mmCIF file as Biopython writes it, N, C-alpha, C and O atoms, coordinates in Angstrom:
data_model
#
loop_
_atom_site.group_PDB
_atom_site.id
_atom_site.type_symbol
_atom_site.label_atom_id
_atom_site.label_alt_id
_atom_site.label_comp_id
_atom_site.label_asym_id
_atom_site.label_entity_id
_atom_site.label_seq_id
_atom_site.pdbx_PDB_ins_code
_atom_site.Cartn_x
_atom_site.Cartn_y
_atom_site.Cartn_z
_atom_site.occupancy
_atom_site.B_iso_or_equiv
_atom_site.auth_seq_id
_atom_site.auth_asym_id
_atom_site.pdbx_PDB_model_num
ATOM 1   N N  . MET A ? 1  ? 44.094 116.026 143.302 1.0 0.0 1  A 1 
ATOM 2   C CA . MET A ? 1  ? 45.550 116.030 142.972 1.0 0.0 1  A 1 
ATOM 3   C C  . MET A ? 1  ? 45.839 117.154 142.087 1.0 0.0 1  A 1 
ATOM 4   O O  . MET A ? 1  ? 46.893 117.778 142.211 1.0 0.0 1  A 1 
ATOM 5   N N  . LYS A ? 2  ? 44.902 117.475 141.133 1.0 0.0 2  A 1 
ATOM 6   C CA . LYS A ? 2  ? 45.144 118.640 140.258 1.0 0.0 2  A 1 
ATOM 7   C C  . LYS A ? 2  ? 45.379 119.953 140.907 1.0 0.0 2  A 1 
ATOM 8   O O  . LYS A ? 2  ? 46.239 120.746 140.524 1.0 0.0 2  A 1 
ATOM 9   N N  . GLN A ? 3  ? 44.502 120.166 141.999 1.0 0.0 3  A 1 
ATOM 10  C CA . GLN A ? 3  ? 44.646 121.368 142.747 1.0 0.0 3  A 1 
ATOM 11  C C  . GLN A ? 3  ? 45.973 121.431 143.493 1.0 0.0 3  A 1 
ATOM 12  O O  . GLN A ? 3  ? 46.566 122.505 143.595 1.0 0.0 3  A 1 
ATOM 13  N N  . PHE A ? 4  ? 46.468 120.268 144.033 1.0 0.0 4  A 1 
ATOM 14  C CA . PHE A ? 4  ? 47.727 120.287 144.662 1.0 0.0 4  A 1 
ATOM 15  C C  . PHE A ? 4  ? 48.831 120.568 143.685 1.0 0.0 4  A 1 
ATOM 16  O O  . PHE A ? 4  ? 49.789 121.270 144.010 1.0 0.0 4  A 1 
ATOM 17  N N  . ILE A ? 5  ? 48.716 120.046 142.523 1.0 0.0 5  A 1 
ATOM 18  C CA . ILE A ? 5  ? 49.783 120.252 141.495 1.0 0.0 5  A 1 
ATOM 19  C C  . ILE A ? 5  ? 49.750 121.788 141.107 1.0 0.0 5  A 1 
ATOM 20  O O  . ILE A ? 5  ? 50.795 122.421 140.951 1.0 0.0 5  A 1 
ATOM 21  N N  . ASP A ? 6  ? 48.578 122.318 140.968 1.0 0.0 6  A 1 
ATOM 22  C CA . ASP A ? 6  ? 48.467 123.768 140.738 1.0 0.0 6  A 1 
ATOM 23  C C  . ASP A ? 6  ? 49.030 124.633 141.705 1.0 0.0 6  A 1 
ATOM 24  O O  . ASP A ? 6  ? 49.461 125.735 141.366 1.0 0.0 6  A 1 
ATOM 25  N N  . SER A ? 7  ? 49.070 124.211 142.961 1.0 0.0 7  A 1 
ATOM 26  C CA . SER A ? 7  ? 49.627 124.987 144.022 1.0 0.0 7  A 1 
ATOM 27  C C  . SER A ? 7  ? 51.066 125.007 144.188 1.0 0.0 7  A 1 
ATOM 28  O O  . SER A ? 7  ? 51.631 125.822 144.919 1.0 0.0 7  A 1 
ATOM 29  N N  . LEU A ? 8  ? 51.684 124.085 143.492 1.0 0.0 8  A 1 
ATOM 30  C CA . LEU A ? 8  ? 53.173 123.943 143.413 1.0 0.0 8  A 1 
ATOM 31  C C  . LEU A ? 8  ? 53.876 125.117 142.706 1.0 0.0 8  A 1 
ATOM 32  O O  . LEU A ? 8  ? 53.325 125.650 141.743 1.0 0.0 8  A 1 
ATOM 33  N N  . ALA A ? 9  ? 54.992 125.508 143.120 1.0 0.0 9  A 1 
ATOM 34  C CA . ALA A ? 9  ? 55.824 126.459 142.482 1.0 0.0 9  A 1 
ATOM 35  C C  . ALA A ? 9  ? 56.710 125.743 141.375 1.0 0.0 9  A 1 
ATOM 36  O O  . ALA A ? 9  ? 57.927 125.588 141.475 1.0 0.0 9  A 1 
ATOM 37  N N  . LEU A ? 10 ? 55.958 125.345 140.347 1.0 0.0 10 A 1 
ATOM 38  C CA . LEU A ? 10 ? 56.660 124.728 139.151 1.0 0.0 10 A 1 
ATOM 39  C C  . LEU A ? 10 ? 56.319 125.449 137.831 1.0 0.0 10 A 1 
ATOM 40  O O  . LEU A ? 10 ? 55.279 126.099 137.728 1.0 0.0 10 A 1 
ATOM 41  N N  . PRO A ? 11 ? 57.178 125.332 136.852 1.0 0.0 11 A 1 
ATOM 42  C CA . PRO A ? 11 ? 56.776 125.843 135.534 1.0 0.0 11 A 1 
ATOM 43  C C  . PRO A ? 11 ? 55.478 125.177 135.108 1.0 0.0 11 A 1 
ATOM 44  O O  . PRO A ? 11 ? 55.161 124.061 135.519 1.0 0.0 11 A 1 
ATOM 45  N N  . GLU A ? 12 ? 54.717 125.916 134.249 1.0 0.0 12 A 1 
ATOM 46  C CA . GLU A ? 12 ? 53.442 125.368 133.759 1.0 0.0 12 A 1 
ATOM 47  C C  . GLU A ? 12 ? 53.617 124.061 132.944 1.0 0.0 12 A 1 
ATOM 48  O O  . GLU A ? 12 ? 52.754 123.185 132.990 1.0 0.0 12 A 1 
ATOM 49  N N  . GLU A ? 13 ? 54.689 123.941 132.231 1.0 0.0 13 A 1 
ATOM 50  C CA . GLU A ? 13 ? 54.868 122.766 131.484 1.0 0.0 13 A 1 
ATOM 51  C C  . GLU A ? 13 ? 55.009 121.500 132.273 1.0 0.0 13 A 1 
ATOM 52  O O  . GLU A ? 13 ? 54.617 120.417 131.837 1.0 0.0 13 A 1 
ATOM 53  N N  . GLU A ? 14 ? 55.625 121.670 133.541 1.0 0.0 14 A 1 
ATOM 54  C CA . GLU A ? 14 ? 55.748 120.627 134.438 1.0 0.0 14 A 1 
ATOM 55  C C  . GLU A ? 14 ? 54.434 120.230 135.101 1.0 0.0 14 A 1 
ATOM 56  O O  . GLU A ? 14 ? 54.180 119.060 135.390 1.0 0.0 14 A 1 
ATOM 57  N N  . LYS A ? 15 ? 53.656 121.194 135.317 1.0 0.0 15 A 1 
ATOM 58  C CA . LYS A ? 15 ? 52.371 120.970 135.885 1.0 0.0 15 A 1 
ATOM 59  C C  . LYS A ? 15 ? 51.472 120.127 134.942 1.0 0.0 15 A 1 
ATOM 60  O O  . LYS A ? 15 ? 50.804 119.169 135.332 1.0 0.0 15 A 1 
ATOM 61  N N  . VAL A ? 16 ? 51.519 120.578 133.658 1.0 0.0 16 A 1 
ATOM 62  C CA . VAL A ? 16 ? 50.768 119.763 132.668 1.0 0.0 16 A 1 
ATOM 63  C C  . VAL A ? 16 ? 51.252 118.415 132.541 1.0 0.0 16 A 1 
ATOM 64  O O  . VAL A ? 16 ? 50.444 117.509 132.335 1.0 0.0 16 A 1 
ATOM 65  N N  . ARG A ? 17 ? 52.615 118.161 132.652 1.0 0.0 17 A 1 
ATOM 66  C CA . ARG A ? 17 ? 53.199 116.813 132.545 1.0 0.0 17 A 1 
ATOM 67  C C  . ARG A ? 17 ? 52.676 115.912 133.763 1.0 0.0 17 A 1 
ATOM 68  O O  . ARG A ? 17 ? 52.282 114.760 133.586 1.0 0.0 17 A 1 
ATOM 69  N N  . LEU A ? 18 ? 52.708 116.533 135.005 1.0 0.0 18 A 1 
ATOM 70  C CA . LEU A ? 18 ? 52.361 115.841 136.181 1.0 0.0 18 A 1 
ATOM 71  C C  . LEU A ? 18 ? 50.820 115.491 136.103 1.0 0.0 18 A 1 
ATOM 72  O O  . LEU A ? 18 ? 50.392 114.402 136.486 1.0 0.0 18 A 1 
ATOM 73  N N  . LYS A ? 19 ? 50.044 116.452 135.599 1.0 0.0 19 A 1 
ATOM 74  C CA . LYS A ? 19 ? 48.607 116.155 135.560 1.0 0.0 19 A 1 
ATOM 75  C C  . LYS A ? 19 ? 48.254 115.097 134.609 1.0 0.0 19 A 1 
ATOM 76  O O  . LYS A ? 19 ? 47.206 114.466 134.748 1.0 0.0 19 A 1 
ATOM 77  N N  . ALA A ? 20 ? 49.129 114.853 133.585 1.0 0.0 20 A 1 
ATOM 78  C CA . ALA A ? 20 ? 48.836 113.860 132.591 1.0 0.0 20 A 1 
ATOM 79  C C  . ALA A ? 20 ? 49.217 112.491 132.963 1.0 0.0 20 A 1 
ATOM 80  O O  . ALA A ? 20 ? 48.897 111.521 132.276 1.0 0.0 20 A 1 
ATOM 81  N N  . MET A ? 21 ? 49.946 112.404 134.120 1.0 0.0 21 A 1 
ATOM 82  C CA . MET A ? 21 ? 50.304 111.027 134.506 1.0 0.0 21 A 1 
ATOM 83  C C  . MET A ? 21 ? 49.185 110.184 135.119 1.0 0.0 21 A 1 
ATOM 84  O O  . MET A ? 21 ? 48.356 110.658 135.896 1.0 0.0 21 A 1 
ATOM 85  N N  . THR A ? 22 ? 49.209 108.905 134.725 1.0 0.0 22 A 1 
ATOM 86  C CA . THR A ? 22 ? 48.271 107.919 135.295 1.0 0.0 22 A 1 
ATOM 87  C C  . THR A ? 22 ? 48.980 106.718 135.588 1.0 0.0 22 A 1 
ATOM 88  O O  . THR A ? 22 ? 50.087 106.515 135.090 1.0 0.0 22 A 1 
ATOM 89  N N  . PRO A ? 23 ? 48.391 105.845 136.414 1.0 0.0 23 A 1 
ATOM 90  C CA . PRO A ? 23 ? 49.148 104.537 136.721 1.0 0.0 23 A 1 
ATOM 91  C C  . PRO A ? 23 ? 49.434 103.807 135.386 1.0 0.0 23 A 1 
ATOM 92  O O  . PRO A ? 23 ? 50.431 103.088 135.321 1.0 0.0 23 A 1 
ATOM 93  N N  . ALA A ? 24 ? 48.626 103.949 134.332 1.0 0.0 24 A 1 
ATOM 94  C CA . ALA A ? 24 ? 48.783 103.148 133.094 1.0 0.0 24 A 1 
ATOM 95  C C  . ALA A ? 24 ? 49.958 103.712 132.311 1.0 0.0 24 A 1 
ATOM 96  O O  . ALA A ? 24 ? 50.537 102.968 131.520 1.0 0.0 24 A 1 
ATOM 97  N N  . ASN A ? 25 ? 50.377 105.044 132.481 1.0 0.0 25 A 1 
ATOM 98  C CA . ASN A ? 25 ? 51.446 105.607 131.576 1.0 0.0 25 A 1 
ATOM 99  C C  . ASN A ? 25 ? 52.653 106.066 132.417 1.0 0.0 25 A 1 
ATOM 100 O O  . ASN A ? 25 ? 53.538 106.735 131.883 1.0 0.0 25 A 1 
ATOM 101 N N  . TYR A ? 26 ? 52.714 105.727 133.708 1.0 0.0 26 A 1 
ATOM 102 C CA . TYR A ? 26 ? 53.845 106.046 134.558 1.0 0.0 26 A 1 
ATOM 103 C C  . TYR A ? 26 ? 54.339 104.847 135.298 1.0 0.0 26 A 1 
ATOM 104 O O  . TYR A ? 26 ? 53.603 104.313 136.128 1.0 0.0 26 A 1 
ATOM 105 N N  . ILE A ? 27 ? 55.569 104.377 135.049 1.0 0.0 27 A 1 
ATOM 106 C CA . ILE A ? 27 ? 56.105 103.230 135.780 1.0 0.0 27 A 1 
ATOM 107 C C  . ILE A ? 27 ? 57.207 103.581 136.749 1.0 0.0 27 A 1 
ATOM 108 O O  . ILE A ? 27 ? 57.785 102.746 137.443 1.0 0.0 27 A 1 
ATOM 109 N N  . GLY A ? 28 ? 57.458 104.890 136.746 1.0 0.0 28 A 1 
ATOM 110 C CA . GLY A ? 28 ? 58.489 105.349 137.748 1.0 0.0 28 A 1 
ATOM 111 C C  . GLY A ? 28 ? 59.880 104.643 137.578 1.0 0.0 28 A 1 
ATOM 112 O O  . GLY A ? 28 ? 60.450 104.524 136.493 1.0 0.0 28 A 1 
ATOM 113 N N  . ARG A ? 29 ? 60.341 104.206 138.737 1.0 0.0 29 A 1 
ATOM 114 C CA . ARG A ? 29 ? 61.693 103.583 138.807 1.0 0.0 29 A 1 
ATOM 115 C C  . ARG A ? 29 ? 61.677 102.035 138.482 1.0 0.0 29 A 1 
ATOM 116 O O  . ARG A ? 29 ? 62.717 101.377 138.471 1.0 0.0 29 A 1 
ATOM 117 N N  . ALA A ? 30 ? 60.433 101.493 138.217 1.0 0.0 30 A 1 
ATOM 118 C CA . ALA A ? 30 ? 60.303 100.093 138.093 1.0 0.0 30 A 1 
ATOM 119 C C  . ALA A ? 30 ? 61.243 99.488  137.206 1.0 0.0 30 A 1 
ATOM 120 O O  . ALA A ? 30 ? 61.821 98.467  137.576 1.0 0.0 30 A 1 
ATOM 121 N N  . THR A ? 31 ? 61.488 100.015 136.006 1.0 0.0 31 A 1 
ATOM 122 C CA . THR A ? 31 ? 62.377 99.380  135.041 1.0 0.0 31 A 1 
ATOM 123 C C  . THR A ? 31 ? 63.786 99.366  135.679 1.0 0.0 31 A 1 
ATOM 124 O O  . THR A ? 31 ? 64.452 98.331  135.632 1.0 0.0 31 A 1 
ATOM 125 N N  . THR A ? 32 ? 64.243 100.445 136.252 1.0 0.0 32 A 1 
ATOM 126 C CA . THR A ? 32 ? 65.628 100.455 136.916 1.0 0.0 32 A 1 
ATOM 127 C C  . THR A ? 32 ? 65.747 99.481  138.053 1.0 0.0 32 A 1 
ATOM 128 O O  . THR A ? 32 ? 66.777 98.833  138.238 1.0 0.0 32 A 1 
ATOM 129 N N  . MET A ? 33 ? 64.704 99.386  138.796 1.0 0.0 33 A 1 
ATOM 130 C CA . MET A ? 33 ? 64.682 98.425  139.936 1.0 0.0 33 A 1 
ATOM 131 C C  . MET A ? 33 ? 64.761 97.026  139.536 1.0 0.0 33 A 1 
ATOM 132 O O  . MET A ? 33 ? 65.463 96.238  140.168 1.0 0.0 33 A 1 
ATOM 133 N N  . VAL A ? 34 ? 64.050 96.661  138.477 1.0 0.0 34 A 1 
ATOM 134 C CA . VAL A ? 34 ? 64.104 95.269  137.896 1.0 0.0 34 A 1 
ATOM 135 C C  . VAL A ? 34 ? 65.465 94.990  137.356 1.0 0.0 34 A 1 
ATOM 136 O O  . VAL A ? 34 ? 66.018 93.908  137.550 1.0 0.0 34 A 1 
ATOM 137 N N  . ASP A ? 35 ? 65.996 95.944  136.690 1.0 0.0 35 A 1 
ATOM 138 C CA . ASP A ? 35 ? 67.358 95.788  136.122 1.0 0.0 35 A 1 
ATOM 139 C C  . ASP A ? 35 ? 68.461 95.502  137.209 1.0 0.0 35 A 1 
ATOM 140 O O  . ASP A ? 35 ? 69.422 94.761  137.000 1.0 0.0 35 A 1 
ATOM 141 N N  . GLU A ? 36 ? 68.234 96.139  138.343 1.0 0.0 36 A 1 
ATOM 142 C CA . GLU A ? 36 ? 69.144 95.993  139.538 1.0 0.0 36 A 1 
ATOM 143 C C  . GLU A ? 36 ? 69.112 94.625  140.028 1.0 0.0 36 A 1 
ATOM 144 O O  . GLU A ? 36 ? 70.099 94.150  140.590 1.0 0.0 36 A 1 
ATOM 145 N N  . LEU A ? 37 ? 67.961 93.910  139.839 1.0 0.0 37 A 1 
ATOM 146 C CA . LEU A ? 37 ? 67.757 92.645  140.398 1.0 0.0 37 A 1 
ATOM 147 C C  . LEU A ? 37 ? 68.524 91.572  139.510 1.0 0.0 37 A 1 
ATOM 148 O O  . LEU A ? 37 ? 68.876 90.505  140.013 1.0 0.0 37 A 1 
ATOM 149 N N  . LYS A ? 38 ? 68.756 91.856  138.276 1.0 0.0 38 A 1 
ATOM 150 C CA . LYS A ? 38 ? 69.369 90.874  137.371 1.0 0.0 38 A 1 
ATOM 151 C C  . LYS A ? 38 ? 70.738 90.653  137.711 1.0 0.0 38 A 1 
ATOM 152 O O  . LYS A ? 38 ? 71.416 89.859  137.059 1.0 0.0 38 A 1 
#
């Protein structure tokens, strides 16, 4: 995955941010989707 991210035309700070993501620290749209169910 890190090689793929490195191949993207993104600023270096975005690449660092993407590489730091893990299932434990990224919940994506989950919070928004739950709020929409309420």
